matplotlib code that plots the C-alpha trace (Angstrom):
import matplotlib.pyplot as plt

x = [18.1, 16.5, 14.4, 15.9, 12.9, 10.7, 12.9, 12.9, 9.1, 8.8, 11.2, 9.3, 6.0, 7.4, 8.8, 5.4, 3.6, 5.9, 5.5, 1.7, 1.8, 4.0, 1.6, -1.4, 0.1, 1.0, -2.6, -4.0, -1.9, -2.9, -6.6, -6.2, -4.6, -7.4, -10.0, -8.2, -8.0, -11.7, -12.5, -10.4, -12.2, -15.6, -14.7, -13.2, -16.3, -18.5, -16.6]
y = [-6.4, -9.9, -10.7, -8.0, -5.7, -8.5, -8.7, -5.0, -4.9, -7.7, -5.9, -2.7, -4.5, -6.0, -2.7, -1.0, -3.8, -3.5, 0.3, -0.1, -2.7, -0.4, 2.5, 0.4, -0.9, 2.7, 3.8, 0.8, 1.4, 5.1, 4.1, 1.6, 4.2, 6.6, 4.0, 2.9, 6.6, 6.9, 3.8, 5.0, 8.3, 6.6, 4.2, 7.0, 9.2, 6.2, 5.6]
z = [-29.2, -29.4, -26.3, -24.1, -24.4, -23.0, -20.0, -19.5, -19.7, -17.2, -14.8, -15.2, -14.5, -11.3, -10.1, -10.8, -8.9, -5.9, -5.8, -6.0, -3.1, -1.0, -1.7, -0.9, 2.3, 3.4, 2.7, 4.6, 7.7, 7.6, 7.3, 10.2, 12.4, 11.7, 12.4, 15.6, 16.8, 16.0, 18.0, 20.9, 21.0, 20.9, 23.8, 25.8, 25.4, 26.5, 29.7]

ax = plt.figure().add_subplot(projection="3d")
ax.plot(x, y, z, "-o")
ax.set_aspect("equal")
plt.show()
């Protein structure tokens, strides 16, 4: 064993962080799309 478990934990932590970032980025882009669509509808109804 030795220090292998520390390496595995580090790799697992990095993978989890990357997945979280990808998920967050996906949610953010969805949110921005919804906000953008909302803004377009508002400006269209004004004009």
